[in-house]
N, C-alpha and C positions, 0 to 999 in steps of 0.2 A: 874779776869779770862778773858783771851782774847778770841777772837772769835774762834781761832784755837783749843783751849782746849775744848770748848763746843762741837764743831763738833766731836772731837775725842771721847769724852765720849758718845755722842749719838750713834756713830757708834758701840762702844763697847757694849752698851746695846742691840742694835739690833742683834748683833752677838750672845750674850748670849741667847737671846730668841730663835733664830734659832737653837742653839745647843740643847736647851731643847726640842724643838718640833720636830726636824728632827732626823730620825734614822741614826746612823753612817754608812757610807759605809764600806762594806767588801772589803778587797783587792781581786784582781783577782786571782783566783786559777785555775790551769789547771783542765779540766773536768776529773772526776773520781778519784781525789786525795784529801787529807785533808792537811791543813796547819799543820806544826809541832807545838805541844803544844796546839792544840785546845782541850779544856776540856768540853765545853758546849755540851749538847745533841742536835743533829740536828733534826728539824721537818721532817715530811714525804717528804715535797717538796725538802728538802735539802739532803735526803739520796741518795747515789750514786746508779745508775741503775745497778743491778747485771744481766748481760747478760748470760743466760744459753747457754750452748754449743749447737749449731745447731739451736737456736731460731732466729727468725727474729723480727725486731723491729716493733711494731704496732703503727699506728698513734693515737694520743690522740683524743677522741671523747667527752670529757666532761662527765657529770653525765648521765649514761645510765639507762633507765627504763627496768624492766624485761618484756620480750615479753610475751603477753597473748596468751594462746593457741587458735588457730583459731577455731571459732565456725562452726560447720557443718550446711550447708544450709538446712532448713527444707523443705521437699518435699511438693509441693502444692497439695491440695485435688482436684481431678478431679470431674467435674460435667458432667454427661452424658445426652444428649438430644436426644430423639427418636421421630421425627415427624412421626406419623402414619396416618395422614389425614390433609387436608387443604392446601396441596402443589400441584401446577399444576392443581388446581380445585377450584371452588367457592363452599364451603360447606364442610361437613364431617370433621370438625375441631376436632383434637384429638392429643394431645401431652403428652408425658411421660417424666418426669425428674427423674434422679437417682443420689444419692450422698450417699456415705458410706453404700451402700447396701440397701438403702431405696428408694422407688419410690412414685411419686406423679403424678396423672393424672390431666390435665387441659382440660376441655370441652370434649364432646362426642357427636358429631353431625352427621347428615345424609346429603345426597344430593339426589335430585330428578333425576329419570332416564333420559337418553338421548332418543331422538326419535327412535334410533335403538335398544333400549333395550325392545323388544316386550314383553308385559305382565308383566314387572317388576314394582313393586309398589314403592320401596325405595332401596337406596344403602347405606350401612352402612360400617364402617371400619372393617377390619379383626382383631379380638380380640386374635389371637393365642398367640402373644408375651405377652400380659397382663395376659392371663390365665396361661401361663407357669410360670409367676412370681407373682402370686396372693398373695403369702405369704409376699412379700416385699412391697405391696401397702399400703400406709398409708391413702389414701383418694382420693376423686374426688372433685375438686373445679371447679365451673362454673362461667364464666364471665357474661353471660346474658341469657335471655330466648328464643332466636330464635331457630328455628328448626335445623339450621346448627351447633348449639352448644349443644343442649340437646336431639335432636331427636332419637339418638341411645342408650340412657341410658337404656331404658327398655330391649333392647336386650343384653346389657352388664350385667345387673343385673340378667338375666336368666342364666348366666354362672359363675359369681362370685358375692360375697357380698362385698360391699364397702360403707363406709359412704360418704354422699354427703354434701358439704358445698356451700351455695349460699345465695344471698340476698333474701329479703322477696318475691318480685314479682316473681323472678325466681323460687323459691320453689313452689309458687302457680301454675305457669304454668306447672312445672314439675309434681306437684301432680295430676293435671288433666290427664296427660299422663300416669303416673304410675297406676292411678285408672282404666284406660281402660284395662291395661294389668294385673290387679289383683296383683300388686306389692307394692302398697302404704303402706299396713300394715306391710310388712316385711322389709321395707327399712328405714335406719337411715338417717334422713335429719336434718341438723343443720343450723340455720340462722346466717349469718355474717353481720357485719356493716362496711361501709367504715371507715377507720382510726383505727379500733380495731384489733390489731394483735391476731393471734392464732397460735398454734403449732400443727403440725402433725409429730410425730417422731422427726427427726432431722431438719425438715423444719419449719422455722418461717415465717408466711405469713401475709401480710397486704393488705387488699382490698383497692383500690384507686378509688374514684368516677370518672367516665368519662361520657361524653355525647354520646348518641347513639339514634337510632330511637325508643328505648324502655326504660322505666324507669329502675332504679336499675342496670344499667350496671356498671361493675367495671373492672379495670386492677388489676393485682396482682404483688406485690413485694415479691419474694420468696427468703428468706435468707437461704443460705446453708453454710456448712463448707468450701466450695470452693469459695464462693462469692455470690453476689446478682444477681438474674435473674429478669428482668422486662418483664412481659408478658402483653401486652396491651389489648388483645382481640379486638373486634371491637370498634372503637372510632372515634369521631370527636371533634373539639373544637368549641363549640357554646357559644358565649358570651351573647346571649339573648335567653336562652332555655325556653321552655314552663313551666317547673318546674324542681326542683331537683338541681339547681345550676350548675355552670360551671365545666368543667374538673379540677380536683385538681392538677393544675400545680405546686403549691408550694411544695407538697409532692414529686412529681416526681423530681423536682429540688433538693430537699434535698437529695434524694437517689443519684442523679447525683454527688453531692458534696462528699458524702461518698464513692462513687465508685460503679459503676454497671459493673458486669462482662460481661453480655450479655443482649441485648435488642431484643425481638421477637415482631415485630410490624405489624399491619394490613396493607396489601398492596392493598386492593381492588380498591382504587381510585388513585393509584400511577401514573397513566398516565394523570390525570387531574391537570392542573396548578391551582394556587390560593387557595381559601378557599371554603369549602362547605357552601352552603346557610343555613341560620338559619331556624329552623322549623316554626318560626312565619311567614315566607314568604308564607307558604301554607295557613295559616289562612287568610291572606289578599286576596289570590286568591279565597278561598272558599267564601268570602264575595261577591266578584263581580259575581261569578258564581251563587250563590243563588239568587242574584237580577236578573240575566239573565234568570233563570229558573222559574220565577214567573208564576204561573198557571199550572205548570207541577209537576209530581212526580219526586223526586230526588233519584237516586240509586247510591251509592258510593261503589266501590270495593277497598279494601285495605287489608293489611296483618292483620290477626286476632290478632297478638301479638303487633301491633302498637298502644299501648294504648294512646300515645300522639295524634295521628291522630284521633282516635275515640272520644277523649275528645273534640278536636276542632270541630268535626262534631256535637256533641251534643250541644256545646255552640252556634254554628251557627244556629242550628235548633230551639233552645229556642229563640234566637234573632228574628227569622222570624216566630215564632208561629207555628212550625211544630212538629208533633209527630215522634218518632224514633223507628224503629223496626230493628232487626238484623236477618240475615239469614246465614246458614252454621253452622255445628256442632261445629267446632273449634271457630267460632266467638261467638256463644251463650255461650259456656263454658268459654271462656276467659273473655268475658264481665261480666258475672255473678261473676267470681272470682275477677276481678279488682274492681267491685263495692263493694264486700264484704270486701276487704282489704283496701278500701279507695283510690285506685289509679284512679278511675273514680268517677265523681260526676255528678248527674243528678237530677233536681228538681222532686218532686213527680208528677207522672202522665205523664211525658214526654216519658218514655220508655213504649212501648206497645208490646204485643205478635204479632208474625207474622200472626197468624190466624185472627187478628182483623183489618188488614190494609184496608180491603175492606169496613169497617164500616165508614171510614173517606174519605172525598174528596181527590183525588190524590194530589192536590196542598198543602195539609196539611201533607204530609208524606215524611219522609226521611228514606230510607232503606239502612242499612250498610250490605255489603255482602262479602263473600270470593270469590275467583276466579280471583284475579288480575293478576295471572300468567297463566291463561287459562287452569288450571287443568281440565281434562275431566269430572270429577265427581263433580266439585265444583258448588256452587249455581249459579254463573253468567254464567257458561257454559250451565247449564240446562235452564236458562232463554233464552240464545241465540238460543237454539234449540227448544224453546217452549215446554219443557218437565218439567218445574218446577211446583210443585203441587199447590203452593199458588200464584205465581206471573206470570202474563201474560204481556209481554213487548209489547208496541205499540207506536204510534206516540205521545202519551201524556207523554212519559218518557224522562228524562234528566239524562244521565248516565255519571258518572265521574270515570275513572280508575286512582286511586291515588297510582300508583306504576310504577316503571320502570321494563321492562321485565328482568328477570335473564338471563344471556347468555345461549342460548340453548332453551329458551321458546318463542322466538319471533314469530315463526310460529303458535304456539297454541294461543297466545294472538291475533294475527292478525285474526285467524279463528273466535274467539269469537267476536271481533269487527265487522267483516263482517256480522256475524249472527245477531247481534243487530241492525246494520244499515239496513239490509234487512227487519227487523220487523218494521221499521219506527222510531226507537228511535234516539235521538240526542246524540252522544257519544263524550265525551271530553277525549282525550288520549294523545294529543301532548304535548311535553315538554314546548312549548311556553306559556302554561297556568299556569306553576308553581304549578301544583297540587301534586307534589311530590318532596321532597328533599332527598338526600342520607344521610345515617347515618354513612358514612365512611369518613375518613380524606383525603383531597386532598394534593397536594405536599407541600404547605406552612405549613400546620398543621403537616405533617410528619417531615418537617425540624425542627419545633419547638420542637416536641417530641425528635428528635435526639439530638438537642442542649441541652435541659434540662437534659435528661437522661445521656448524655455524656458516652456512653458505651464503653468498651474495644473491645467487639465483637458485630457484628450485623448480625441477621438472619431474613430476611424478610419472613413473613408467610401470610396465608389467601389470596390466589389469584392464578390465572393462571401464567404460567411461565413468560409470557411477563410482567405481573404486578410485579412479584418478581424481575425480571431483572431491571425494571425501578426504583423500590424502592432501590435496591442495588446501582444504579448509583447516586441516590439522596444522599444516605449515604456517598458515596465516595466524592461527591461534598462538603459535610459538614466536610470533613477532616478525616474521619475514614479510616485508611490504608486499601488498597484493600485486603491485606493478612488476615485482620481481618473481612472481610465480606464473608459470605458463603451462597450460594443459595442451600438449602438442597433438597433432594428428599425423597419420602416416604420410610421408612425403614432404613434411614441412622442412624448410631450410631455416634453422634458428641460428642467428648470429649473436654471439655473446661477447661483449667487451666490458671493461670496467665502467663504461658510461651507461649501459643498459642493454635491453633485448630488442632485437630487430628481426623481422621476418623477411626473408628473401623469396625469390621465385621458387615455387615448389618443384620437387623432382619426381621422377617416375617411381611409384611405389604401389603395392597391392599384393594380391594373392595369385599364385600359380598352382593349378591342381594337377596332382599326379595320379594317373589311372593306369595301373600295370606298369608297362615300360614307357608309356607315353607321359611326357612332361610338358604341360602347357598346351597339348593338343585338344584338351577339353576346356572350352571356354563357356561364357555365359549362354551363348546360343544353344550349344549342345546340352547344357544343364537344363535350360528352359524346355527343350524338346523332351528330355528324360522326365522332367517334372510333369509335363503335359501327358506323356504316355502313362505315367504312374497314376494320374488322376482320372483320365477319361478313356484311355485306350487308343486303339488304332483301327482305322477303316481303310482298306486298300481297294481301289476301283480299277479294274483291268478291262481294256477294250482293244480290239484290233480294227484298224481303219485302213482304207485304201489311200495311199499317199498322193495319188493323182486327183481323185474325185472327192475324198473325204467321206466316202460311204462306209458305214459300219459293216465289217465283215464277220466279226465274232464278238460276243459279249453284249452288253457289259456284265462282268462278274464282280461280285463283292466278297471280300474276305475281311473278317473282323477278328481282332485280337485285343482282349482286355476291355472290350466295349459292351457287347452283349453276347450271350450264348446263342449262336446262329440257329440251332435246332428249335429253340424256344422263342425265336423272334423272326420266323420266316416271313410273316406279313410285313414287318418293318423292313426287312431286306428287299423283298419284292417291290415295295413301294419306292425304296431308294433307287432300285434299278430303273424303275419307270422314270424317275426324276432325271437320272443320267441320260436315258434314252432321249428324252425330250430336249435336253441341252445339245446332244450330238446332232439330232435332227435339225434343230434350229441353226446350228453352226454350218451344217451341210447346205441348208437352204440359202444361207447368207454367204456361202462360198468362203468361209473363214478357213484359211490354211495355216495360220499361226498357231501351232500346237500348244505353245505356252499360254496363249490367250484362251484356248479351248480348255486346258487344264484348270486355269484360274476360274473359269465359269463353272466347271464341274465342282470344284472345291467349295465355292461360295454357295452354290445351290444345295448341295448335299449337306453342308454344315448347317445351313439355315433350317433345312428339313429335319435333320436329326435333333436339333435343339428344340424345335416346335413339338416334336413327338416324345422326346425323352428328358428335356431340360439338361442335356449333357452336350459337351463340345469335344468329341474325339478328334484326334489328328486325322485329317483326310489326305490320303496319298493317291492321286490319280496316276495311272500308268497307261499311256497310249502307245501301242506297238504299230508301227507303219509297215505296210506290205506293198 
């Protein structure tokens, strides 16, 4: 077999294999027709397209999935925030949250009166809105035991009954306050622990430990159907605290990862850059000052609730071999309670009664007292005016004021300091001695809180407007959109959803003044009269008239209080009497028998006369006695 035959056979074999493996080609057939004689059944792809009359050809889209019906977007649950205190002021903190028809109160504090609130003892929030919705309220939770967070609770409990939830020391401080008002036995108080969640209606609440100038301070993570609210209360971040551990930043960060709807954060120190100093700095300063006061009696004024500071003073007294006494009702009560609960520790025999201080040499005594804010009836104020029953201040005393004046109290504090200096005492009050550190976060700590919480919305609270404004600017710097930051006002109804912030109809909010046993019976009108009396005094005009004829039977007589000294202003008083006489004669001639109208004429005439002669406008009080 030659070479050509071999190649031919090989090519034939290849052709046979191709014929077996390849599908035979169909002849080209015009579209829409069948070749004659075709007997096999054609597949679907080979069937001719039957075009219906009037139909248009649709493009081929491959295998199509059935369209799922579009799900309706679930409406977001709104959370309503009602700030009823603590905005535009330092103190009176009082906030209400509402979700699904249930309400929760956070804190219920007071504020001390301004210098122009004559005779007022305390200022508390207006409880009208809360009383109107008392059936919705699930409970009251408290961040810590300072007066600006618990001081108004007795007045609230006199109007509604509500269970109270707080940490151990806070409940101890509150118990003393309720005992004074006779409310302790009828009030439900439950202790909470940081990290242990509890539920009130539809609210799930977790206390979170934070640093402050008082032990057992907490923030609250409030979980609602509409989202999580983080309410910090008063806080700072102290990495070397006296006791109790640092602020629980890990838990705050965890909530930030899960999603925080809104952060309501302390703004008190929002104008101060950097970090707040550690409380241990005060201990170091006390050490040097105790050495400097060798041979003298030491008197230290601080807040009665500042348990950390009291413990530092006791420790320093023990180190220097001194006895410790306390003065001031709130200081005595709080110290006894803190010792009982274990928040204060003192060796046996260190604490002595105030009545016993004269039995020891002055250089062996440390006296802890109230009055760091210059309160008129406080122990330190009475010492400065030499009216304290047990303590006489002199040149052998070394006095430390371990607190910064609350805004508005500067003049009262200065008055006390001046009084103590006049008595010969050495007084340490300047900030350069580091005898006080703030319990509130400065800007860098506020930034850290904002970063960790990572809230959708931010509402600065606890501060005057300038402080709220500064805190809002810090939040904007941290990347929170400006439209998600809102500086609220008292009585606002703030509705928060995942879609945004909306403002509803405002609710009743404001201040109620407490004067003695009277709550709310001193309003703006009474305050205006008191202010008027304090500025220009009072002139009383008394006359006796015949009820039938209007004829003057006696008088008019004029009595002045706080306006002029009558004996040195006889001419003025006589001329004023003549003015009154003329008014009464004119009314008699015109037969005016409406005594209110007569009094109005007397008041206007005498007021104008007094202003022309003295450029002062005393309160004019006409009294007409009918016979």
